[in-house]
C-alpha positions, 0 to 999 in steps of 0.5 A: 685638395680639401678646399677645391673638392669639399664634396669629396671627404676622401680628398682631405686625406691627400695632403701632398696633392694640390690643384693648380687652378680649377683644372690641373691636379698635381701629385708631387713624388716624395719618395726616392727611387719611385717610378710610379705613384698613386694619385687620388682622383676626386669624385664627380669628374673624369680626369685625363693624364697630361702625359699619356692621355689615359682617361680615368673616372674620379672617386678612386686612386690610380697609379700613374707613371712617375719617371724622374723627368716628369711629375704626375699631372692630370687634367680635369676632363672637359677643361680648356687651358690657355697657353703661350706658344712653346717658342716664347722666351719671355712674358715681356712684350717686344721692346728695345730693352730685350736682348736680340733674338729673344722671342717676346710675348706677342698676340699668339695664344694656344687654346688646349681642350682636354677630354670630352665630358658631356654636359661640362662647360668650361670658360676662361677669361682675361682682359682680351679674350674670353673662351668657353667650351661645351661638350655634347652627348653626341660627341660634338664640341663647341668652342666660343671665343670672344676677342676684346683686344684692339689687335687680333689674336693668332689662335691655335686650337689644340685638341689633346690626345684626340683625333677629330673630324669636321672642324668648322669655324664661323667668324664675323667676317668670313662666315662658316669655313672648314678649319685648317687642321693637322694631326700632330703625332707624339714624336712631333710634340715637344712634350710627346702628346699627340693632338689635333692642331687647328689654326683659327682666323686672325681677326677681331671679333667672335669665333665659333668652332665646332668639331666631332671626335672620330670613333675610337679617337678619344683618350685611352681608357684606364 
């Protein structure tokens, strides 16, 4: 915490919390029988509860639910996370050595957008993909995706704990079209998190995705 948030002197006092990359704040529970846990949120950022979607301002300590089956986990608002689909069982590519029925790592990826922090830009990059999300004061968000690999990615955009509208995709081959999106209820998500899911075009090149949050469709307030 002290290395990741050097501008916040209070962060140094929280030895057991840590940042997992630039976006994930993890707060291990180390007292037996605890069902709730105090978490210090570094100042200068807003934070979103990974499990509930509750939004919190930084620079204070909040108490979050800590049942036995989940660790307190918060995401810096405005962040973009890249994941593999939930049914992937190994990070190895397809090969004859894999056991039959094991789902290997393929071209599918999930891009998750967490929160809407105006004037916050967040980018991620790997050898095949670069993505950047920008959030505007108007409530609009823009996701820019550059695909560098030879094979096209199959991308799913998940806008977490949010209800959105007017999702459009501008691609190099199809032009500007309305994205295929669906609202996923908490009961239908494997970790119980409601979100808007959009399938993006499977093609090489660049994509520009834009959406607007519905009134009242953001994270729950703290």
